[in-house]
N, CA, C and O of each residue as an XYZ file, in Angstrom:
876
protein
N     -21.827     21.869      0.215
C     -22.719     20.808      0.646
C     -22.124     20.015      1.795
O     -22.665     18.981      2.187
N     -21.041     20.481      2.322
C     -20.381     19.754      3.404
C     -21.186     19.864      4.674
O     -21.911     20.836      4.888
N     -21.051     18.849      5.522
C     -21.728     18.820      6.814
C     -20.671     19.034      7.871
O     -19.952     18.098      8.219
N     -20.559     20.230      8.385
C     -19.487     20.589      9.289
C     -19.971     20.597     10.726
O     -21.112     20.966     11.003
N     -19.110     20.195     11.630
C     -19.422     20.292     13.055
C     -18.984     21.647     13.554
O     -18.050     22.244     13.018
N     -19.652     22.132     14.575
C     -19.254     23.403     15.139
C     -18.049     23.248     16.034
O     -17.572     22.141     16.282
N     -17.561     24.387     16.518
C     -16.443     24.337     17.441
C     -15.128     24.555     16.745
O     -15.051     24.573     15.516
N     -14.090     24.722     17.541
C     -12.775     24.992     17.005
C     -12.105     23.693     16.583
O     -12.394     22.616     17.104
N     -11.203     23.833     15.621
C     -10.457     22.662     15.196
C      -9.486     22.252     16.308
O      -8.996     23.091     17.064
N      -9.224     20.960     16.389
C      -8.302     20.470     17.399
C      -6.871     20.626     16.911
O      -6.601     20.574     15.711
N      -5.966     20.818     17.847
C      -4.557     20.949     17.505
C      -3.997     19.582     17.130
O      -4.444     18.567     17.664
N      -3.018     19.541     16.213
C      -2.419     18.255     15.848
C      -1.684     17.635     17.024
O      -1.122     18.339     17.862
N      -1.694     16.316     17.075
C      -0.945     15.625     18.117
C       0.542     15.766     17.853
O       0.973     15.683     16.703
N       1.323     15.975     18.881
C       2.777     16.134     18.665
C       3.393     14.885     18.052
O       3.206     13.781     18.565
N       4.124     15.055     16.960
C       4.835     13.941     16.343
C       6.319     14.252     16.220
O       7.085     13.429     15.718
N       6.729     15.421     16.670
C       8.129     15.814     16.581
C       8.448     16.767     17.721
O       7.601     17.545     18.160
N       9.676     16.693     18.185
C      10.107     17.615     19.223
C      10.631     18.921     18.641
O      10.995     19.831     19.386
N      10.671     19.019     17.320
C      11.168     20.223     16.679
C      10.067     21.271     16.627
O       9.020     21.016     16.032
N      10.262     22.424     17.218
C       9.209     23.460     17.206
C       8.800     23.866     15.797
O       7.629     24.151     15.548
N       9.765     23.896     14.868
C       9.445     24.302     13.508
C       8.486     23.317     12.852
O       7.552     23.716     12.157
N       8.721     22.040     13.076
C       7.856     21.024     12.476
C       6.473     21.072     13.106
O       5.466     20.957     12.407
N       6.420     21.239     14.409
C       5.128     21.312     15.075
C       4.338     22.534     14.615
O       3.118     22.473     14.462
N       5.046     23.646     14.395
C       4.382     24.843     13.877
C       3.852     24.590     12.467
O       2.773     25.059     12.106
N       4.627     23.841     11.674
C       4.166     23.487     10.322
C       2.888     22.667     10.399
O       1.952     22.899      9.634
N       2.845     21.707     11.322
C       1.658     20.863     11.445
C       0.441     21.668     11.893
O      -0.683     21.392     11.473
N       0.669     22.647     12.732
C      -0.453     23.489     13.159
C      -1.017     24.271     11.973
O      -2.233     24.407     11.842
N      -0.143     24.783     11.115
C      -0.615     25.479      9.921
C      -1.233     24.490      8.933
O      -2.211     24.811      8.258
N      -0.665     23.300      8.852
C      -1.215     22.278      7.960
C      -2.608     21.880      8.431
O      -3.489     21.612      7.615
N      -2.808     21.842      9.759
C      -4.126     21.530     10.305
C      -5.153     22.562      9.860
O      -6.309     22.224      9.606
N      -4.728     23.828      9.765
C      -5.640     24.874      9.304
C      -6.036     24.644      7.855
O      -7.184     24.878      7.480
N      -5.090     24.185      7.037
C      -5.413     23.927      5.634
C      -6.320     22.714      5.496
O      -7.194     22.690      4.629
N      -6.121     21.706      6.342
C      -6.995     20.529      6.315
C      -8.397     20.902      6.769
O      -9.384     20.407      6.224
N      -8.485     21.771      7.764
C      -9.785     22.197      8.272
C     -10.581     22.946      7.204
O     -11.812     22.911      7.206
N      -9.888     23.615      6.303
C     -10.568     24.395      5.270
C     -11.210     23.519      4.199
O     -12.027     24.001      3.415
N     -10.853     22.245      4.160
C     -11.423     21.331      3.167
C     -12.814     20.900      3.618
O     -13.018     20.589      4.791
N     -13.763     20.880      2.698
C     -15.140     20.540      3.056
C     -15.363     19.043      3.169
O     -16.371     18.620      3.734
N     -14.455     18.228      2.649
C     -14.591     16.780      2.726
C     -13.839     16.232      3.944
O     -12.895     16.866      4.415
N     -14.242     15.067      4.458
C     -13.518     14.458      5.574
C     -12.052     14.224      5.206
O     -11.749     13.619      4.177
N     -11.151     14.708      6.058
C      -9.727     14.609      5.768
C      -8.968     14.408      7.068
O      -9.305     14.999      8.094
N      -7.935     13.565      7.018
C      -7.148     13.278      8.204
C      -5.712     12.988      7.819
O      -5.422     12.644      6.673
N      -4.817     13.129      8.783
C      -3.409     12.781      8.620
C      -3.103     11.676      9.605
O      -3.415     11.785     10.791
N      -2.487     10.599      9.109
C      -2.158      9.454      9.956
C      -0.669      9.140      9.832
O      -0.027      9.478      8.836
N      -0.135      8.488     10.862
C       1.236      8.001     10.755
C       1.221      6.582     10.193
O       0.170      6.099      9.771
N       2.366      5.912     10.183
C       2.434      4.603      9.535
C       1.638      3.535     10.277
O       1.347      2.476      9.719
N       1.285      3.809     11.534
C       0.450      2.889     12.306
C      -1.027      3.263     12.239
O      -1.852      2.648     12.914
N      -1.361      4.255     11.440
C      -2.724      4.761     11.296
C      -3.200      5.509     12.548
O      -4.398      5.746     12.705
N      -2.278      5.880     13.433
C      -2.650      6.802     14.507
C      -2.982      8.148     13.875
O      -2.247      8.629     13.013
N      -4.080      8.753     14.298
C      -4.535     10.005     13.703
C      -3.757     11.166     14.312
O      -3.831     11.405     15.517
N      -3.021     11.875     13.486
C      -2.259     13.040     13.919
C      -3.158     14.271     13.959
O      -3.087     15.070     14.893
N      -4.000     14.420     12.947
C      -4.980     15.510     12.929
C      -6.123     15.122     12.000
O      -5.962     14.305     11.093
N      -7.280     15.730     12.248
C      -8.463     15.484     11.427
C      -9.320     16.738     11.429
O      -9.288     17.517     12.381
N     -10.083     16.932     10.367
C     -10.894     18.144     10.290
C     -12.315     17.904     10.814
O     -12.684     16.786     11.172
N     -13.082     18.965     10.846
C     -14.442     18.889     11.374
C     -15.321     17.966     10.543
O     -16.173     17.263     11.087
N     -15.120     17.963      9.218
C     -15.922     17.108      8.353
C     -15.684     15.640      8.675
O     -16.613     14.835      8.602
N     -14.451     15.279      9.030
C     -14.155     13.905      9.422
C     -14.856     13.567     10.733
O     -15.471     12.507     10.856
N     -14.767     14.454     11.699
C     -15.415     14.192     12.982
C     -16.926     14.108     12.836
O     -17.572     13.326     13.532
N     -17.497     14.907     11.937
C     -18.931     14.867     11.720
C     -19.368     13.547     11.095
O     -20.435     13.026     11.419
N     -18.555     13.015     10.211
C     -18.879     11.741      9.567
C     -19.048     10.625     10.585
O     -19.893      9.746     10.412
N     -18.246     10.654     11.651
C     -18.263      9.580     12.634
C     -18.869     10.012     13.965
O     -18.612      9.395     14.999
N     -19.666     11.061     13.938
C     -20.206     11.597     15.183
C     -21.174     10.645     15.872
O     -21.404     10.773     17.075
N     -21.746      9.697     15.141
C     -22.733      8.813     15.730
C     -22.187      7.520     16.304
O     -22.950      6.732     16.863
N     -20.887      7.278     16.183
C     -20.342      6.004     16.668
C     -20.245      6.033     18.188
O     -19.994      7.078     18.789
N     -20.446      4.872     18.797
C     -20.377      4.772     20.239
C     -18.954      4.728     20.746
O     -18.015      4.626     19.955
N     -18.779      4.802     22.056
C     -17.433      4.770     22.639
C     -16.781      3.402     22.495
O     -17.459      2.376     22.446
N     -15.484      3.407     22.430
C     -14.702      2.171     22.364
C     -13.342      2.455     22.992
O     -12.770      3.517     22.746
N     -12.806      1.533     23.800
C     -11.553      1.825     24.519
C     -10.334      1.987     23.625
O      -9.405      2.707     23.992
N     -10.305      1.339     22.455
C      -9.082      1.355     21.647
C      -9.317      1.649     20.173
O      -8.348      1.751     19.420
N     -10.557      1.789     19.731
C     -10.815      1.831     18.290
C     -11.694      3.006     17.864
O     -12.560      2.855     17.003
N     -11.472      4.172     18.466
C     -12.217      5.343     18.035
C     -11.610      5.899     16.737
O     -10.389      5.901     16.583
N     -12.446      6.368     15.806
C     -11.913      6.814     14.505
C     -10.945      7.971     14.599
O     -10.066      8.100     13.747
N     -11.078      8.819     15.608
C     -10.170      9.944     15.751
C      -8.874      9.605     16.447
O      -7.992     10.457     16.564
N      -8.740      8.359     16.918
C      -7.510      7.920     17.576
C      -6.653      7.074     16.641
O      -5.488      7.394     16.403
N      -7.223      6.006     16.114
C      -6.510      5.149     15.168
C      -7.532      4.646     14.161
O      -8.421      3.870     14.511
N      -7.411      5.082     12.914
C      -8.439      4.778     11.932
C      -8.442      3.301     11.542
O      -9.504      2.735     11.280
N      -7.279      2.677     11.502
C      -7.235      1.250     11.179
C      -7.934      0.425     12.247
O      -8.714     -0.472     11.928
N      -7.663      0.720     13.504
C      -8.334     -0.004     14.587
C      -9.849      0.186     14.512
O     -10.610     -0.749     14.763
N     -10.285      1.402     14.164
C     -11.713      1.635     14.024
C     -12.306      0.722     12.961
O     -13.324      0.071     13.193
N     -11.673      0.676     11.801
C     -12.189     -0.143     10.703
C     -12.227     -1.618     11.096
O     -13.188     -2.320     10.780
N     -11.197     -2.086     11.777
C     -11.094     -3.515     12.087
C     -11.926     -3.935     13.290
O     -12.501     -5.023     13.292
N     -11.997     -3.093     14.308
C     -12.495     -3.572     15.597
C     -13.747     -2.879     16.135
O     -14.416     -3.428     17.011
N     -14.076     -1.709     15.643
C     -15.228     -1.006     16.234
C     -16.531     -1.618     15.704
O     -16.705     -1.721     14.490
N     -17.441     -2.021     16.583
C     -18.690     -2.641     16.114
C     -19.593     -1.696     15.340
O     -20.483     -2.153     14.623
N     -19.388     -0.390     15.465
C     -20.211      0.571     14.739
C     -19.645      0.927     13.365
O     -20.272      1.678     12.617
N     -18.479      0.403     13.026
C     -17.865      0.772     11.746
C     -18.769      0.490     10.550
O     -18.841      1.330      9.652
N     -19.469     -0.655     10.488
C     -20.328     -0.899      9.325
C     -21.493      0.067      9.203
O     -22.094      0.164      8.133
N     -21.828      0.786     10.270
C     -22.928      1.743     10.200
C     -22.534      3.006      9.438
O     -23.403      3.776      9.028
N     -21.230      3.225      9.244
C     -20.745      4.395      8.512
C     -20.016      3.968      7.240
O     -20.142      4.618      6.202
N     -19.270      2.902      7.317
C     -18.475      2.427      6.186
C     -19.260      1.367      5.431
O     -19.318      0.214      5.860
N     -19.865      1.745      4.311
C     -20.688      0.812      3.553
C     -19.881     -0.344      2.986
O     -18.682     -0.216      2.736
N     -20.556     -1.487      2.784
C     -19.855     -2.689      2.319
C     -18.572     -2.876      3.121
O     -17.483     -3.038      2.571
N     -18.738     -2.849      4.421
C     -17.615     -2.737      5.344
C     -16.528     -3.765      5.097
O     -15.349     -3.417      5.040
N     -16.904     -5.015      4.950
C     -15.889     -6.063      4.838
C     -15.070     -5.942      3.564
O     -13.843     -5.871      3.618
N     -15.747     -5.918      2.404
C     -15.022     -5.969      1.139
C     -14.421     -4.630      0.732
O     -13.377     -4.597      0.080
N     -15.070     -3.515      1.110
C     -14.604     -2.214      0.642
C     -13.660     -1.516      1.612
O     -12.889     -0.647      1.206
N     -13.712     -1.886      2.881
C     -12.897     -1.201      3.887
C     -12.004     -2.154      4.676
O     -10.789     -1.967      4.730
N     -12.599     -3.165      5.283
C     -11.846     -4.021      6.196
C     -10.730     -4.785      5.483
O      -9.570     -4.701      5.885
N     -11.066     -5.520      4.440
C     -10.060     -6.343      3.773
C      -8.978     -5.514      3.077
O      -7.802     -5.855      3.202
N      -9.316     -4.440      2.346
C      -8.242     -3.638      1.755
C      -7.291     -3.043      2.793
O      -6.078     -3.019      2.582
N      -7.837     -2.561      3.914
C      -6.968     -1.969      4.925
C      -6.197     -3.033      5.695
O      -5.078     -2.782      6.141
N      -6.780     -4.214      5.856
C      -6.046     -5.315      6.473
C      -4.882     -5.733      5.575
O      -3.791     -6.029      6.061
N      -5.121     -5.754      4.268
C      -4.046     -6.082      3.329
C      -2.968     -5.008      3.339
O      -1.779     -5.322      3.289
N      -3.375     -3.736      3.404
C      -2.403     -2.644      3.480
C      -1.569     -2.767      4.753
O      -0.360     -2.538      4.737
N      -2.218     -3.126      5.844
C      -1.497     -3.316      7.102
C      -0.473     -4.440      6.971
O       0.660     -4.298      7.431
N      -0.859     -5.560      6.346
C       0.061     -6.685      6.175
C       1.299     -6.260      5.388
O       2.416     -6.657      5.719
N       1.100     -5.455      4.351
C       2.233     -4.959      3.572
C       3.127     -4.059      4.422
O       4.353     -4.130      4.336
N       2.506     -3.216      5.239
C       3.274     -2.295      6.071
C       4.112     -3.053      7.085
O       5.263     -2.693      7.331
N       3.550     -4.098      7.676
C       4.297     -4.919      8.629
C       5.526     -5.518      7.956
O       6.606     -5.547      8.547
N       5.368     -5.993      6.733
C       6.487     -6.598      6.012
C       7.576     -5.583      5.699
O       8.762     -5.907      5.751
N       7.177     -4.350      5.372
C       8.150     -3.352      4.936
C       8.832     -2.633      6.096
O       9.959     -2.161      5.948
N       8.169     -2.543      7.247
C       8.732     -1.792      8.371
C       9.570     -2.652      9.319
O      10.406     -2.125     10.053
N       9.356     -3.954      9.312
C      10.080     -4.783     10.261
C       9.581     -4.544     11.678
O       8.432     -4.145     11.872
N      10.445     -4.787     12.685
C      10.013     -4.600     14.074
C       9.557     -3.165     14.335
O      10.297     -2.214     14.087
N       8.347     -3.024     14.832
C       7.798     -1.706     15.124
C       6.776     -1.894     16.235
O       5.852     -2.697     16.106
N       6.942     -1.153     17.325
C       6.090     -1.345     18.496
C       4.622     -1.116     18.175
O       3.768     -1.911     18.568
N       4.320     -0.030     17.461
C       2.926      0.268     17.163
C       2.282     -0.759     16.274
O       1.153     -1.182     16.524
N       3.000     -1.175     15.215
C       2.456     -2.173     14.300
C       2.282     -3.520     14.995
O       1.286     -4.210     14.782
N       3.246     -3.887     15.819
C       3.146     -5.168     16.513
C       1.998     -5.176     17.509
O       1.393     -6.222     17.743
N       1.688     -4.026     18.099
C       0.558     -3.951     19.021
C      -0.751     -4.225     18.283
O      -1.623     -4.927     18.794
N      -0.881     -3.663     17.073
C      -2.076     -3.943     16.272
C      -2.108     -5.411     15.867
O      -3.164     -6.044     15.874
N      -0.942     -5.945     15.515
C      -0.885     -7.361     15.109
C      -1.304     -8.278     16.270
O      -1.972     -9.289     16.051
N      -0.919     -7.930     17.479
C      -1.330     -8.735     18.635
C      -2.836     -8.679     18.841
O      -3.461     -9.683     19.183
N      -3.416     -7.498     18.632
C      -4.861     -7.373     18.786
C      -5.595     -8.172     17.718
O      -6.648     -8.750     17.990
N      -5.049     -8.209     16.506
C      -5.640     -9.050     15.463
C      -5.576    -10.510     15.871
O      -6.544    -11.251     15.700
N      -4.434    -10.927     16.414
C      -4.264    -12.325     16.816
C      -5.218    -12.717     17.932
O      -5.613    -13.879     18.029
N      -5.592    -11.762     18.775
C      -6.494    -12.055     19.890
C      -7.959    -12.064     19.480
O      -8.819    -12.465     20.264
N      -8.249    -11.626     18.263
C      -9.615    -11.637     17.735
C      -9.719    -12.801     16.751
O      -9.168    -12.718     15.654
N     -10.405    -13.876     17.110
C     -10.443    -15.062     16.233
C     -10.935    -14.768     14.821
O     -10.453    -15.364     13.858
N     -11.898    -13.845     14.693
C     -12.424    -13.514     13.372
C     -11.360    -12.823     12.532
O     -11.127    -13.199     11.383
N     -10.717    -11.813     13.103
C      -9.708    -11.073     12.365
C      -8.469    -11.928     12.093
O      -7.859    -11.814     11.030
N      -8.103    -12.766     13.030
C      -6.932    -13.621     12.821
C      -7.170    -14.600     11.679
O      -6.277    -14.842     10.867
N      -8.370    -15.162     11.616
C      -8.693    -16.069     10.517
C      -8.690    -15.331      9.186
O      -8.222    -15.855      8.176
N      -9.217    -14.112      9.194
C      -9.210    -13.315      7.963
C      -7.787    -12.971      7.545
O      -7.450    -13.019      6.362
N      -6.949    -12.621      8.530
C      -5.572    -12.216      8.244
C      -4.749    -13.376      7.685
O      -4.002    -13.210      6.721
N      -4.889    -14.522      8.283
C      -4.058    -15.670      7.902
C      -4.599    -16.427      6.693
O      -3.831    -16.878      5.844
N      -5.911    -16.565      6.618
C      -6.495    -17.456      5.614
C      -7.344    -16.719      4.578
O      -7.202    -16.954      3.378
N      -8.218    -15.839      5.034
C      -9.101    -15.163      4.101
C      -8.405    -14.138      3.229
O      -8.717    -14.014      2.045
N      -7.458    -13.394      3.808
C      -6.809    -12.307      3.090
C      -6.045    -12.778      1.853
O      -6.222    -12.189      0.787
N      -5.197    -13.818      1.944
C      -4.497    -14.269      0.730
C      -5.465    -14.699     -0.374
O      -5.232    -14.424     -1.552
N      -6.551    -15.375      0.011
C      -7.535    -15.792     -0.982
C      -8.210    -14.583     -1.614
O      -8.439    -14.562     -2.823
N      -8.529    -13.579     -0.808
C      -9.194    -12.373     -1.314
C      -8.291    -11.623     -2.287
O      -8.762    -11.160     -3.326
N      -7.016    -11.495     -1.976
C      -6.083    -10.786     -2.857
C      -5.950    -11.521     -4.185
O      -5.911    -10.893     -5.243
N      -5.882    -12.851     -4.134
C      -5.812    -13.617     -5.387
C      -7.073    -13.414     -6.220
O      -7.006    -13.411     -7.450
N      -8.219    -13.244     -5.569
C      -9.488    -13.125     -6.282
C      -9.663    -11.753     -6.920
O     -10.138    -11.645     -8.051
N      -9.278    -10.699     -6.192
C      -9.551     -9.339     -6.670
C      -8.343     -8.692     -7.326
O      -8.494     -7.712     -8.055
N      -7.148     -9.215     -7.084
C      -5.950     -8.640     -7.661
C      -5.237     -7.697     -6.713
O      -5.837     -7.159     -5.782
N      -3.954     -7.504     -6.956
C      -3.135     -6.679     -6.086
C      -3.576     -5.213     -6.070
O      -3.378     -4.523     -5.070
N      -4.168     -4.733     -7.162
C      -4.557     -3.331     -7.227
C      -5.595     -2.974     -6.175
O      -5.696     -1.813     -5.777
N      -6.369     -3.956     -5.719
C      -7.416     -3.676     -4.733
C      -6.836     -3.259     -3.388
O      -7.539     -2.688     -2.555
N      -5.553     -3.545     -3.177
C      -4.917     -3.201     -1.907
C      -4.596     -1.712     -1.851
O      -4.497     -1.144     -0.764
N      -4.431     -1.073     -3.012
C      -4.030      0.326     -3.050
C      -5.120      1.220     -2.454
O      -6.307      1.030     -2.722
N      -4.704      2.197     -1.644
C      -5.639      3.116     -1.022
C      -5.987      4.274     -1.951
O      -7.158      4.623     -2.098
N      -4.981      4.867     -2.575
C      -5.198      6.072     -3.369
C      -6.069      5.773     -4.583
O      -5.773      4.874     -5.369
N      -7.137      6.534     -4.722
C      -8.023      6.386     -5.865
C      -9.162      5.413     -5.663
O     -10.055      5.330     -6.506
N      -9.153      4.672     -4.563
C     -10.215      3.697     -4.326
C     -11.547      4.408     -4.112
O     -11.606      5.429     -3.427
N     -12.613      3.870     -4.694
C     -13.958      4.399     -4.501
C     -14.701      3.451     -3.566
O     -14.870      2.267     -3.855
N     -15.138      4.005     -2.439
C     -15.735      3.177     -1.401
C     -17.048      3.782     -0.915
O     -17.189      5.005     -0.877
N     -18.007      2.940     -0.544
C     -19.308      3.439     -0.088
C     -19.263      3.954      1.343
O     -18.526      3.451      2.191
N     -20.077      4.973      1.580
C     -20.229      5.551      2.909
C     -21.714      5.701      3.229
O     -22.547      5.829      2.331
N     -22.028      5.682      4.515
C     -23.370      5.969      5.001
C     -23.248      7.206      5.885
O     -22.986      7.097      7.083
N     -23.436      8.370      5.293
C     -23.174      9.625      5.982
C     -24.347      9.982      6.892
O     -25.499      9.814      6.491
N     -24.084     10.471      8.109
C     -25.182     10.848      9.003
C     -25.962     12.070      8.530
O     -27.101     12.277      8.948
N     -25.357     12.881      7.662
C     -26.068     14.019      7.107
C     -27.003     13.509      6.009
O     -26.528     12.941      5.026
N     -28.329     13.697      6.152
C     -29.253     13.185      5.141
C     -29.051     13.793      3.762
O     -29.528     13.235      2.773
N     -28.359     14.916      3.670
C     -28.073     15.486      2.359
C     -27.120     14.597      1.567
O     -27.103     14.639      0.337
N     -26.331     13.796      2.272
C     -25.460     12.828      1.617
C     -26.071     11.434      1.696
O     -26.243     10.765      0.677
N     -26.393     11.004      2.901
C     -26.973      9.671      3.080
C     -26.040      8.585      2.577
O     -24.837      8.627      2.832
N     -26.592      7.615      1.864
C     -25.797      6.530      1.293
C     -25.140      7.034      0.016
O     -25.823      7.316     -0.968
N     -23.830      7.148      0.029
C     -23.104      7.704     -1.106
C     -21.771      6.991     -1.250
O     -21.521      5.988     -0.582
N     -20.923      7.504     -2.114
C     -19.580      6.966     -2.310
C     -18.554      8.049     -2.028
O     -18.867      9.239     -2.062
N     -17.342      7.632     -1.752
C     -16.231      8.566     -1.642
C     -15.033      8.003     -2.386
O     -14.847      6.789     -2.474
N     -14.239      8.895     -2.911
C     -12.950      8.490     -3.484
C     -11.865      8.823     -2.465
O     -11.796      9.948     -1.971
N     -11.028      7.852     -2.156
C      -9.940      8.056     -1.212
C      -8.755      8.670     -1.961
O      -8.207      8.061     -2.880
N      -8.371      9.871     -1.560
C      -7.228     10.553     -2.167
C      -6.115     10.594     -1.134
O      -6.275     11.180     -0.063
N      -5.000      9.979     -1.454
C      -3.860      9.882     -0.546
C      -2.749     10.796     -1.056
O      -2.397     10.758     -2.234
N      -2.208     11.607     -0.172
C      -1.134     12.515     -0.561
C      -0.275     12.835      0.657
O      -0.692     12.639      1.799
N       0.913     13.324      0.395
C       1.809     13.707      1.487
C       2.778     14.763      0.989
O       3.361     14.635     -0.088
N       2.941     15.802      1.784
C       3.965     16.802      1.481
C       5.328     16.222      1.860
O       5.411     15.166      2.488
N       6.372     16.911      1.477
C       7.724     16.443      1.817
C       7.901     16.358      3.326
O       8.525     15.424      3.830
N       7.351     17.335      4.048
C       7.479     17.318      5.509
C       6.722     16.151      6.115
O       7.228     15.491      7.023
N       5.513     15.884      5.625
C       4.756     14.738      6.137
C       5.490     13.435      5.857
O       5.523     12.543      6.705
N       6.076     13.323      4.676
C       6.818     12.107      4.347
C       7.994     11.903      5.293
O       8.265     10.781      5.720
N       8.685     12.979      5.619
C       9.801     12.874      6.555
C       9.336     12.391      7.927
O      10.078     11.719      8.644
N       8.105     12.737      8.284
C       7.546     12.328      9.573
C       6.888     10.959      9.501
O       6.395     10.457     10.511
N       6.873     10.353      8.327
C       6.215      9.067      8.172
C       4.703      9.176      8.194
O       4.014      8.232      8.580
N       4.180     10.328      7.781
C       2.738     10.570      7.829
C       2.153     10.695      6.425
O       2.858     10.993      5.461
N       0.861     10.461      6.339
C       0.134     10.523      5.082
C      -1.214     11.191      5.313
O      -1.823     11.024      6.369
N      -1.666     11.930      4.343
C      -2.988     12.551      4.415
C      -3.975     11.780      3.545
O      -3.675     11.427      2.404
N      -5.142     11.528      4.095
C      -6.215     10.893      3.354
C      -7.429     11.818      3.350
O      -7.829     12.337      4.393
N      -8.001     12.016      2.187
C      -9.222     12.803      2.062
C     -10.291     11.937      1.408
O     -10.049     11.312      0.376
N     -11.466     11.906      2.011
C     -12.591     11.136      1.481
C     -13.459     12.089      0.674
O     -14.304     12.793      1.226
N     -13.245     12.106     -0.627
C     -13.953     13.037     -1.501
C     -15.345     12.464     -1.777
O     -15.489     11.498     -2.525
N     -16.352     13.061     -1.173
C     -17.718     12.579     -1.325
C     -18.206     12.824     -2.743
O     -17.929     13.862     -3.343
N     -18.929     11.857     -3.259
C     -19.403     11.932     -4.643
C     -20.908     12.163     -4.675
O     -21.630     11.799     -3.746
N     -21.362     12.769     -5.754
C     -22.775     13.089     -5.880
C     -23.636     11.847     -6.090
O     -24.783     11.806     -5.646
N     -23.093     10.840     -6.761
C     -23.876      9.640     -7.067
C     -24.331      8.963     -5.782
O     -23.541      8.769     -4.858
N     -25.589      8.612     -5.734
C     -26.144      7.956     -4.558
C     -26.221      6.465     -4.776
O     -26.396      6.010     -5.906
N     -26.095      5.702     -3.715
C     -26.193      4.241     -3.735
C     -27.386      3.815     -2.901
O     -27.787      4.509     -1.967
N     -27.938      2.685     -3.242
C     -28.925      2.080     -2.355
C     -28.161      1.450     -1.207
O     -27.240      0.672     -1.456
N     -28.503      1.752      0.047
C     -27.766      1.200      1.172
C     -27.823     -0.316      1.178
O     -28.878     -0.914      0.965
N     -26.679     -0.926      1.423
C     -26.599     -2.389      1.394
C     -26.974     -3.012      2.716
O     -27.120     -4.231      2.816
N     -27.132     -2.189      3.728
C     -27.482     -2.719      5.040
C     -28.114     -1.605      5.860
O     -28.128     -0.445      5.447
N     -28.632     -1.967      7.016
C     -29.267     -0.984      7.890
C     -28.254      0.046      8.346
O     -27.078     -0.264      8.535
N     -28.726      1.299      8.524
C     -27.852      2.328      9.050
C     -27.322      1.966     10.426
O     -26.298      2.499     10.854
N     -28.015      1.054     11.134
C     -27.574      0.663     12.458
C     -26.809     -0.661     12.440
O     -26.604     -1.292     13.477
N     -26.403     -1.058     11.267
C     -25.700     -2.331     11.157
C     -24.429     -2.313     11.992
O     -23.745     -1.294     12.086
N     -24.133     -3.426     12.579
C     -22.919     -3.609     13.349
C     -22.199     -4.831     12.831
O     -22.770     -5.634     12.092
N     -20.961     -4.970     13.213
C     -20.187     -6.101     12.748
C     -20.802     -7.409     13.203
O     -21.143     -7.572     14.374
N     -20.943     -8.346     12.263
C     -21.461     -9.671     12.583
C     -20.421    -10.407     13.407
O     -19.292    -10.600     12.954
N     -20.782    -10.813     14.595
C     -19.825    -11.444     15.508
C     -19.558    -12.892     15.145
O     -18.702    -13.522     15.766
N     -20.267    -13.450     14.152
C     -20.087    -14.862     13.848
C     -18.864    -15.107     12.980
O     -18.023    -15.940     13.316
N     -18.757    -14.387     11.860
C     -17.607    -14.566     10.993
C     -17.621    -13.522      9.908
O     -18.649    -12.895      9.655
N     -16.477    -13.328      9.260
C     -16.409    -12.542      8.037
C     -16.694    -13.492      6.898
O     -16.304    -14.659      6.939
N     -17.380    -12.991      5.873
C     -17.787    -13.891      4.792
C     -16.589    -14.433      4.027
O     -16.684    -15.490      3.405
N     -15.452    -13.722      4.062
C     -14.272    -14.216      3.380
C     -13.684    -15.435      4.077
O     -12.911    -16.188      3.485
N     -14.056    -15.621      5.338
C     -13.597    -16.784      6.110
C     -14.717    -17.792      6.142
O     -15.783    -17.472      6.669
N     -14.551    -18.999      5.611
C     -15.619    -19.988      5.615
C     -16.110    -20.280      7.031
O     -15.319    -20.439      7.961
N     -17.426    -20.346      7.171
C     -18.002    -20.681      8.482
C     -17.708    -22.124      8.815
O     -17.709    -22.988      7.938
N     -17.458    -22.378     10.071
C     -17.151    -23.726     10.536
C     -18.411    -24.359     11.104
O     -19.154    -23.719     11.847
N     -18.649    -25.618     10.752
C     -19.807    -26.331     11.287
C     -20.937    -26.415     10.319
O     -21.979    -26.988     10.635
């Protein structure tokens, strides 16, 4: 029941100068491509190392963006792309805040890191995201509990462009082989579920430029 895009799979982005490791990633890309569900491999900054056709098909309808395309950096897409709510259902509570919290934890654990600091600067330059990061996020974690920050096993709504799926849910499955762990990479697979949801917003919904609901409106 997967909705696959045509064409050849893309080669993984180089993450190592070792030919053996790069060859492993090329073979790993073939195994990811064989999965019918959207699946991708990201590094610790959420830069996408490789993704399969099902992942690209899920986000085929999003418009261009200079820094936040889903196939380039998935975290930036979730946080900054105005089309993210059109694919990621319940965008703020189910996707944005959990991944923002995961990012905050990663910043604390990694220390100085050029890629992470670049994302942090972009958050600081976005008044909505900065308010959520500094003020809304701690309140949200206290309200929902620390377990909500975990990625693996989370069930999140999706608005799939394939009408055979439509408004549905996915379970996020996080895993990493020993080689991926050595490279600081993780694989995420969005296992689509049969249960259907009533869409919570228009398929063309975009991020509300006024505020996130977790951040109290001013005025």
